[in-house]
Structures are given as C-alpha cells and as structure tokens.
N, C-alpha and C positions, 0 to 999 in steps of 0.2 A: 361590409355593415355598418351602416350610420350608427352612432353613440353620442350622447349628450357631451359636453364640455367636462362637466364636473364626473361622469360616469368615467371618462378616460381618464382623469386624474384620483379620483377616489381608491384606484386600486394599484398605487406605484410599488408597492411592497410584492405583491403578487406577479406584478410584471418584473420588476427585479428576478426574483424567484424563478419565473419561468424562463429567463433567459440563463441565470447560470445552470440550471439544471434542465439540458438539453433533452433528457430521455424521454420527458412529455411532449415533446414537440415533433411537427411532422418532420419527415427526411430531408424535403427542400430547406425548411425554415433551419434546421440543425447546419446544412452544410453552408448555407448562406451565412448565418452567424460564425461559423468557423473560420470562414474567409475574411470577414469583418476583423474578429480577433487578431488573425495572422496579420493582417494590413497594419492595424493600430500597433501593432508590436515593431513591426516594421519603420514606420513611422516617428515613432518614439527614438530609433539610432539616429546620431548624430554624425553628419558628414566631417570626418575626420581634415579636412583640408578647409572647409569654410565655418566650423563650427555650428551649424543650423542642423535642426533636426528635420525629420521628412516632413513634420507637419507644415513647417516654415517654409520649407519649399514647395509644398502643394499650395499653400498659401497665396505664396507669389506669383504662382502659375494662376491661381484664381484670380488674384488682383489683374494681373495680365490681361485677361479675356474681358474685363469689364471697365474698368479704369483707365486703360491704356488703350482702349477702340478709338479710332480716329474722329467719330461723333460724338465722344463722351462729353466735349464741352457744350456742344451745340443742345445735348439734350437738357442742361444744366437750365434754372430760369433764371434770365435776363435780370441783371439787377440794376435798379435805379437809386439816387440817392435817399428817395423814403424807405425803400426797401432792406437798403445796407443797413438800418439802425435796427433793424427788426431780427439781425441774425448774431447768434452770441458769438460764434467764432466766422471769420470772414471765408475761411475755406471750406468751411462745410455748409453748403446750399442744396436746396432739394430739386429733384429731377420734376422737370414741368407737367410732364405727362402723368405722373401719378399724385401731384401736389395737390391739398386739398384747399378747394378757391372758396374764399367766405364769400357769403350773398349780400348780408345785412350790414354791410361797413363802406365804406368811401374808397377803399383798397383790399381787393382780394386776396392781398399775399399775405401767407404765415410759413414760416419755415417747418412743414410738417407733409408728410408724405402717408398714403393710403398702403398697408402691408396686407399680405395674405393673412388670411385666418380672421380677421374682424378686428385688426391691429390698425393703429394710428400712429407712426412713430415721428418724433418732434424733438428740438432742442429745448433745453428748460428756458422758459420764457425769459426775455430780459424785460426791463420794465416799460419799453415802448410799445411791448407786443403782450402784454397781461391780457389788455381787454380784447385782443385777437385771439388769445388762446381760450378763453371762456365762451367766446363767440362760436368757436370752433367746436367745444366740446357740447353746447346747445344745437347746434345746427347739424352734429354727427350721430347724434343719439347715442351719446358716450356715456357711460353709468360707472367706468372704472379707469382711474387715472393710477398707472405704475409710475412710481420715482425712484429711481435706481441711483440717485447721487445724493451725498450731503450738500448743505449748501455750502460751507468750507471744506476743502481736503488740501493738504500741505499748504495750509494758510492763503490757498487761491480760492478766489470765487468761483464755486460750481454751478450755484442755481440762485436764482433770486424767489424771496417769500413772494408767492403770487395771489394769498387770500390774507385777511385779516384774524391774527390768532386770537385776538380778543373775544369773538365771538359775534363783533358785530358785522350786519350786514351792509354789504359793498354793492353799489350800481357799477356795471361796466357798460355804459350807453344800452342800457335797455334790459340787460342781464344779471339778475340780482344773486349775490354769492354769499352763503352764510356759513361758517363753521360751526357744527352741531356739537362733534364730540371727538375726544382724541382718546386712543386706546393704545397704550406701549406695551407690547408684547414683550415676553422673557429677552434679555439681553444674546440668550443662545440663538434664538430666532432672528433677531437682529431687525426687527421692523416694527412700523407704526403704522396704525388704520386710524383714518381720519373719516368724519361723514360731513357731506356738505348737503345744504338744501340750496340748488339752482333754480330760479326761477324766472320765466319772460311773461308778462302780461299775468294772465288768470294760470298758467299751466306752471306746475310745477313738479319736479324731480328731486331725488335724492342721489348724490353721486358718491361713490367710496373711493378713497384714494388711500393706497398703500405705499408706504415708503422703506424701500431697504437702506440699512445705513453701513453695511459690513460689509459692503462689495467695495473695494478701491479701486480707483480710476485707474486704467489703462491695467489693470491686474485681474487675479482670479480668486475667486471665493475659496478660502480655506475649506469649507465643508458645504459641498453642495447640496448635503440632504435639507439645507433652507430653502431650497427652491421649490421641493413640494408642496410644504402647506402654503408656499406664497401662490403655486398654481393652482390649487385646491381652491384657495379663497377666490383668486380671480375669475376661475371659469364658473365655479358655482353661483358667485353675485352676479356675473353677466348671464348666464341662464337663467336666473331668479327676474332680473331685470327685462328679460327678453319675453319671459312668459307674461309677466305682470303688465307692460306697457304694449305687447304685443308689435314688439319691431327688433330687427337685429342689432343688438345692443352691442357697441363698438367698446374697445379698451384702446385709452392714449398710453403708450410707453415713452417716458422720457429718463436719460440720464443727466448729462450735462449737454455733451454736443446731439446725443438724440441718435446714435450711430455704433457706438463700442458696448457698452452692457445693454444697452435695449436691444442690439442686434443680437446679438448672445441669447437674452433671454427668449426673444422671439423663436429663436432657432431651437431653443431647447424644446420649447411647446410644440412646436409643429413636427418634430422629433418623435417626441412622446406620442401625439396624437396618431402619428403613421404608424408606429411599432404597434400602439393599443390596437388600433385598426385592423392591421393585417394578422396579429395574433388572436383577434375574437371573430375573424371569419372563417368560412369554411374551406377546407384543404381542397385544393384543386388539382393536384397531381404534384408528383417531384419538382418538376422543373417551372410550371406555373408560380408554385408555392417560393421556391429559389426567386425566382425574379420580383416576386412582390417583395420578399423580405430584402433584397438586394438596392431596390429603390427605395425601402423604407428608411435603410441603415446609410444611404449617400447624403452623407455629411455636405460634401463639395456641392453637389445638385440644390439643397436647400440654400445654403450661404448665397451661392450664384443667384439664386431666384431674388433673394432679399434687397443683394446689391444693386439687381437690376431694376430696383422699386425706390431705393434710396442710397444715396452715395455712399460706400464705406460703411456698409452694414458690418459688422463683425470685424471692429477696427484693425484688432491684432491678431496672430495664431497662437498667442498665450492661453485663450478660452479652450481651445482644441487641446491642450497637453497642459496637466497640472506642475509637468516637470521643468523647473527654470534652471539653467546652466549661465553661468555668467559669460557675459559676450566678452571674449578675446581680446579684442581690438583695444577695450579701454583701459586693461591693465600693464601693457606697454608702455604707455606713455610716462609714468612715473619712473622707470629707468631711465629712458632718453631724457627728462627732466634733470635727475641726478648725474648722468652723464653731461649733460649741457652744464648745469650749475659747476660741477668741477672743472671742467674745460676753462668756462669763464673765470673761476675761481683762480686758474693758472695765469690766464693772460691779464687780471685784473692787477696780481702780484707783481707781473714782471712791468706793467705800466705804472703802479704804484714805486716800484724800485727804481725806474728809469727816472721818474719825475723828482724824487728826493733825492736820488744821487747828482742828477744834475738839470735843475729846471729849465735851463735855457738849451737843452737838447733838442726840444721839439721846435725850437724857434731856427730860422734860416735855411732851414733843409731845402724848402721847395722854392725859394725865392725867385729861381728864374722861370721865365716865360714859357708854359709848356703846351700854349696854344699855336702850333704849326702845323696845320690840317694839311700842307701840302707837302711836308717832307716825309719822304718814303723809310726814312730809316729812324722815324721818332718813336717805332714801336719797341725796335732793337734796345734803343738808347735808354728808353723806359726801364726795359726789365735790367740793364747795368746798372741804373740808380739805385733801382729796387735793391739789387744784390747789395750796392753798398750802403745803404742806408740798413739792411739788416747787420752788416759787418761792423757799421759804426756804434749800433746798439749794444752788440755784443761786447763790443769794447768799452762801452760805456759801464754795463752791468759786469766786467770782470770782477770788481772789488764786492760784487754782491753773489759771489757765485755759490758761497755756502749757504745762503738764504734761499736760492733759488733752487738748489737741490734738496732742500729740507723739507720733510713732509711732518705732518702733526703728531705722528706717533714716532717721529725717528728718534727721541731720547729714550721713550719705552722701548723700542726695538734694541737699542744699542745694550739696554740693562739685561731686558729677560729673553731678547730673541736673537743673539749673535749678530745684531744689525739688519735682520730681514725686516724689512718695512711691511712689504707685504702679509707676511704672516701674522705680522703685530696688528696691524690692519683689521686681518680676517677675524682675529680674537676679540678687539674691541667692538669689531662692529656686533657681533653676538649679543654684549652686553648693553648696547644702544639698540638693538633690534628688539630686545627683551621689554625695556622701559617705553619705547616708542609705541610698541604693538599692544602693550597693554592700555596705556594712555589714549590711543587711538581707538581702541575694541570698547573701554568703558565709555568713552563720548560716542560713540556710534549709537550704542544702545539707549541712549538718552536723546537721540533724534529720532525721533517717531516718523517724520517726513522722510526718512530713509529705508524704512523697515519695509515696503513693498516694492523695492528696486533691487536690481541685478546687482548693483554696488553691494548692497548689505547681503545677497547671498555669498558674495565672495570677498566679505570682509577679512577674515583669517588669510586667506592665501595672498590677498593684497598687503595687508600690513606686516606679515612676516616677511613676504618676499622683497616688497619694495623700501620698508626700512631697513632690511640688512644690506641693500645694495646704496640707498641714501648714507649709512653709517660709514660704510666701505670708502664710498667715495670722500666723505669729509675726513675720515682718517688720512686719504691720501693727499688731502690740501695743503697749500704751502706750511700754513702754520695754524696751532690751536684757533686762533680767530676767525680765517678762513672757513676750518673746519664748523665752528658755529654757525658761522654765516650760512653754509652749505644746508646744515640741518632746519634753520629757521625757514629757507625757503623752500625745502620739502614739505614742512609744517604749512606754509603757506598755499603752496601748490596743492597738497591734499584737501585743506579747505575749501579751494576752489575747485577741486574736481567733485567733491561732494556737492557742492552747488548745481555743477553742469550734469550731475547724474538725477538730482532732485527736483530740478527746476527747469522750466524751457528757456532756451537762447535768450538772453540778454534780460531775464527777469534776477531781480536781486532782493527778493524777499520769500524766502520759502520755509522758515522756521528751523532752519539748522540751528541758530542761537548765536551764529556770528556770521554778519553780513561781509560779502566780498571786499567791500570798501574798508570796512573794519579790519579786517583781514590784513589787508595790504599794510594798513596803519600800524597795527600789532607789529607786522613783519620789520616794517622799518624801525620802529622803536628796539625790537629785539638785536637787528644790526646797529643801532647806534650802542646799545648796551654791549655787544660783543667788541667794540673799539675803545672803550674806553681805557684799555690797559696798552694803547699805543705808544711808540716812543714819544712823540712830542702832539702837539696838535695840529700842526700842518698834515702830518702822516695820517691824523684820525680823520680830520675832516677830509683829507682825499678819499683815503679808503672807504668811508661812509659812502660818500657820493659814487664812487665804482659799485658797491656793495646795491645800493639804491638802483641803481641804473640794471643791474643785473637781476635783479628780482621783479620789475615790469620788465625786461628783455626776455628772460628765460619764464619763469614762471606767469608771468601774465597773459605771453603769448602760447603758451604752451596747453595752459587751463583752458583757452579758447578752442585748440583743437580738440582737447578731451570731450567736450560738447558735441562733437559729431558722431558720438557714438551712445547718444542720449536714450534712455530706457522709452521714453514716451512714443517716439517717434522713429523706432531702430530704423526701418525700411529705408525711409527718407534720407535720414543721416548716413547711412552707411551709402547711399546714392551720391550724396554731397561730398562724403570723403575721398570718394574716387573719382568724383569730376575734380576736386581739389588737389588730388596727387598726381592726376593724368595730365591735368592743366599746367601744373609747378614744372614737371619734368619735361612736358613737350614743348615748355617755351624755353627751357635749359638747352633742349636739342636743338631748338629752332636757332638761338644764338650762336650757338656752336656751328652749325650747318653753314648760316650766315656767313660766318667768320672764316670758315674754310675755303666756301666758296668765294669770297672777295681776293682771299690771298690767290686761289689759283688763278683768278681771274687779273692779278695782279693790279688790285686796286689800288691807285696812288695817294688816297686821303685817309687820314686817321683823325677820328672825332671822338675821344675818349670822354666818357660822363665824368668823371673824376681821376685823370691821371695819376695823381699823387696817391691814388689808393689803390686802382687796380688798371692794371695796363690792358687787359682784356674785355671791359665792359664798355663798349662803345652805341653811339646812337644807331648805326647800322646794325649790330646785333641784336638792340632792343626792338628795332621794327621787325625783324625776323621774330624773335620771341613774341611778338604780339600776333602777327601772322600765323604762327603755328599754335600760338594760344586759342586765336579765334576757331581755327580748324578743329583742334581736338575739342573743343565746347559745342559744335556744329555735331560732331560726329556722337558725343554723349550725349547730346539732345536727343537724337534719333533712338540710340540704343537703350538711354535711361527715362527717357521722356520727362525730362527735366521743367519744373512749372517756370514761367513766365514767356514773355515774349523773346523772339530773336535778339529783336535790338538792346531789351535790357542785359540778356544773357551776352551778349557782346560787351558791352559798355563796361559791365562788372569783372570780365576777362580780362581787358585792356587795363584798368585800373588794378586789378590782381597781380597782373605781371610787371606793369611798372613799380607796384609796392615791393614785388618780389626782388626786382632789381634793385631798389632803396636797399633793401634786407641785407644781399649780395655786399653791395658798398659799406654797409653798418658794419658787418663780420671783417671786411678789409679793413675800416677803419680801426677796429680793435687791435688785429692781428700786426698792423702796418706802426699802432702806437707801441705795441709789444716786441716786435722787433723780431716777428715768427712768420713762417710762410704758411703754417697749418694750426689750426685751433690745437690739436692733439695727436694721438697714435693710435687712437681705439681703431679704426679701420685702415687695415696695411694697404697702403697704397693708395688711399683717399684721405687722409688727413684724417680728422675729428668729425664727432656728431655735429656740431656747428657748422662746420663745411658743407655737410650734406642736407642738412634743414635750414638754412640761415634765409633762403626764399620763401620756402614753405611758411616759416613762423609769420612771418609777416604779411604773406598772401591769406594765411587764416583769417586775418581780421576783415581783410574784405569780405570773405564769403560767411563772416558769421553776420554780417549783414546784409548779405545776399540773402540767406536763409530767412532772417526776420522780416525781410521786404516781400520777398517771392513766395514762401510756405505759410 
C-alpha cells in the first residue's frame, strides 16, 4: 500500500506499540518479529576470543562483500588535481555510476551520490566546493538539507560554514542564497532549523536546513527518540515541497564525510518506511506475511544497498548496537609499558653505577679489529669475548652489589614486612593506585573529547589496574628516584594514550588540555626533579640523560603502538596491528632461518652488523628478514586487503624490517653497557619484555607513517 512519507512517520508511537504488542498482528508478522528479536539478542553477545559482538562480525562480513570486491577501486570516480581539492577526506570518494553530475559548471564533479529514497549523500562542502554544493541543490530539486554534524568536534574541523550567517544574499555563480531565519529547538531535541531563499534568474524556492548537533562523530545517539521529530520534519516538508512545486523533491544529507551518520540516518528512514508499509498492508497469508516482514527487518540488506550506492555508508557497526564494550587490546599496553619501564630502570641503574664506579670501563674494550669476514671461527670468538665482557662488568660492579640488590621499598620492607620486598611493594602500590586513579578519573571527566570514546567507558578498569601495576614496578625499582621516574613515565604514557584514543594518528591537538609535546617536556622536568637528590652532579646528569632516553624509548614508541587500537577506524587499525605484528615476527623468523641455513651449508663468511653489540645480527640474516617480511606483507595484502600499491607496501616493509633490526641493536647496546645478557626475567627462558618487543617498538614508528600516508 502506498503511503506518503509524512504519514509513514507521523505514527511512530503506534508503530512501536504494534511491534511490542504482537497480539494484534497477523501470525506471519509475529513469527518474523520473534525471529528478528532472537537474532538481535544473539548478535549482542560477544565472542570470548575476539571480544567482538555479533553485530561487528556481521558488519565486517558485509564490508567484505562490497568494499573488498575486486572491481571496487574501478567503480570510484577517477581523481584529478582539480577534483582532489573538492574532497573533504582523500579516502572518501564517490562511486562514478551514482555520482551527481553538475550541468552548469565548468567541471561536473562533486563528492555526492544519489541514494534510494530521494536522498543525496555528500560530504560537508569544503570552501572550494561550496559553489558546487548550491548548484547541486538547485539542479536536483533539493528542498531539504540535513546537516548531521557540528562545525567543530573534538577541536577538529568537521564542516565549513557554507552560507552567510548575517542574512546577506550571496551569489554563487548564478545561484543566489540568502538565510531568512534560524530557529533553535529545545536542547533535548538538539537540532536547529534554518530557512534559505535560493534563486536562479527569476525562479525562487525556499530551502529548509535541519542541523542535528547532538550526534557524536563515530558514535551513537544517546537517545534515538530525537530521530522521530527529525524524520517527521524532513518528510513533512519534502511532501509539501513536492506538492507545491510539482516535482519529486530531494533531500541532501551530509555529516562530515557523508557516510557514517548520513548512512545511518538514511538507513533508519528506509527501515521505518518499510515497516510502515508492511504493517499497513493487507494480510496475504502466514507465509507471505512472514516473508514480507523478514525483508522489512533485514538491516544488512539495507546497508548493503546503501554501500553499493556510496562507499562506506554506515561507517561503523556501533549504530547497529548501543552497547559499547572497551576494546581489550588497548588495555594491555600500559602493563607492557610499565614492565618495560621497570626493566629499563634496572638496565639504566647498572649503566649508571658502572660509569660512576669506573668511567674508563667503557674504553679500550673493543679496540681490536673485528672486520675479518673470512675467519670461520670469528662468531665463536665473538661469543667468548661477550662472556668475558659480562664477567668484567660483574667484577667492576662488585663494590656496588648492595645498591644493585636494593629496591625502592627495601628499607620499608625490612622494618614492617620482615624483609619481604614484594609484599611491601604490593601494599604501597595500593596507596599509589588510589592516588593515581583518583587524579586520572578527575582529569578524564574534564576532557570532553574523551567522553564519546571506548577509553572513557573503560576508565575505571584502566586506571585501577594499570596504576597498580605501575606502582608495583616503581616499588621494585632500584631506588626511590627510579621509582619516581617510572611513575613519571607512566603519567606521560597515559597522556599520550589518551591522545591516541581521541585523535587520529599523527594529530597533535584534540582538546585533552595537554599536548603530547608539552607532556613530554613536563615529563622531562619531572625526571629532572627526581634527580635533584643524587650524590653528585656527574651522577645526577648521567642519570637524568638515561631517564630522558628511557622516556622516549619506552613511552614514546609504545604510545604510537596504542594508536593502532583507535576508536574511530577500529577495523582498519586492527588490520594494521595484525600486519605490524606478523611482519616483525616473520622477519625475526626469516633472520633465524637464514642463519641456520647458512650454518648447515657451512657458509665461510661472517659479516656482523655490529659485532661489539650482537654476534647474531649480520647482513645475511637481515636480507633473509627482508625477504620473509615482504612475503608476509604479500600474504596479508591478499587476506586483509591493505590499502596502497604493492610497491609502497614493499618499501615500507623493507624500512620497517631494517628499523626493527636497529631496535634489536639498540637494546643490545643497553644490555652490553649494563653487562647483562637479558633485559629481565619476566618471561622464563626468553628474558624480559624488552627482549621480546625491541624490534616491534622501532618498527611501529614506520607503520604509523604508513597509516598516515596510505589510509
């Protein structure tokens, strides 16, 4: 039964009542609704292994069906230098087949697509495309413009003002636009209605714009009841305009990119119209009724159709489910950072004591020439020299044995806990946790940019668990100064993690209140204050420089790694994180396999990268690591369909592998300077945390640039 758009939305309350009180519906409708509700409950459950809900799995499968198709790139409008400047985002492009083509302009390009239901979806016009936007409004008989974004969100520009707010008429190459009035609706509804007079030549029409201001970017409306009056207003005015002008009036919908909130709003409108049409139609028998209701409630079918008309419509699975559960991956990194900070503090302490005890210990150790690539026994001799060096350092530090075995809580433990340092550390950590968590939670409440993120949802769990672990690591540090250093690094890492959550990768101003570069400077000042009580100036300077190195080495690199579990583009970030881990570990495997193969083949040469740091890092192994890394990237490109050409991905892989090898050598430098073979004993049989992720920390820096350049 055909119904008007206004009728379809004027009875939303009766429609909701009809769905909930199934007794008044035909048997076929009731059966389909029951199946739909059961499926919804099932999709709300989360996979215990991946942490993803059924909605997310269904959404990802849907994306593979459209976005990963072989001809996807070919369907997009080919970009020229002129058209690139008219896109708000370089990775949000229109399909050419459904694109709106302008007629009375020098260039027919605009980033907009025709959508079922009389809609046009487009990005918020950039300054270079504002004239084209109004020409599209006139050409396509648009009478309603729906704006689903604020101009600035999280201190980032989301839309430009495309009209003159003073009410003065503006001419856009023949299309005259004038703001007539602006009506602010109650804050509970959260939308503004504006009326524009748009004219071309002697013809004039009145355009109504409705701006929704309470729908967060990449988020979910807290109260979906606001959609009902908006839909009523949009469809009512469109029906009036169609009758008055005897045309099929269209509605332009845009958020910032014109795909996320825009796609969700259009999908809701289509679903409600389908439901209304089915519920007001005559019964055709149980089987036919069940089939009609099943089609009306088929959300994936609607989203699939929208995404076939404009790329990326309904951008995340979140609008399908209001349940938000913290992403588990992001909560692991603070524990890793605290463990790495502790291990680095122990290494730094040994280096400091070694230099203070005997400054000349680092001189004359490797004066002999190690470039003897044709000596078959050089690798074994290198190992002997390494053992001798470690023994020499142990002898040098013999007089510092008490300071090496000392912990920050050792004195407290001897007085109150019968010398049990770990028990003392656990008790003190509870107090540190209480103070740190309170400070963190109060700070987060003042950061409005975080309140729509998953980081905010998990703030209690994050603050309590991570601050306790950081406190425990600090208590087990070599002394009180190193304990303060670990806590300072934890604070800096937390600030950087907050930025990684609320900002796109490589953005450095998102309204948290403390910019990353400022956080690092404040951290350096905190480390300097921690060293004021050192025994002498040389020791204070040396310890401070080692602390600053640790701040950038641990907190700096790991905060970039946190960015791979960002809220805004979670699916792509997870793919990049998988690629990063897979390539780093594949390259390590490649280096090991290459070394073993050359050993079996009795390869006569030994070409170390830095023999005085690591006997196992050689040029041949690096080549093997690169080959395995490129192979891993080739496989992942097929499986995950990573963006970019194969050449660019291969180039970044080579750089990442080489950078990872440098990370290995840097950690080896720290261990050799400290006179130890392993960074710690956290992982029995494998050393410490730094031993496991040293290459990963450096390779992360390369992959962050890959994301910025390719995504």
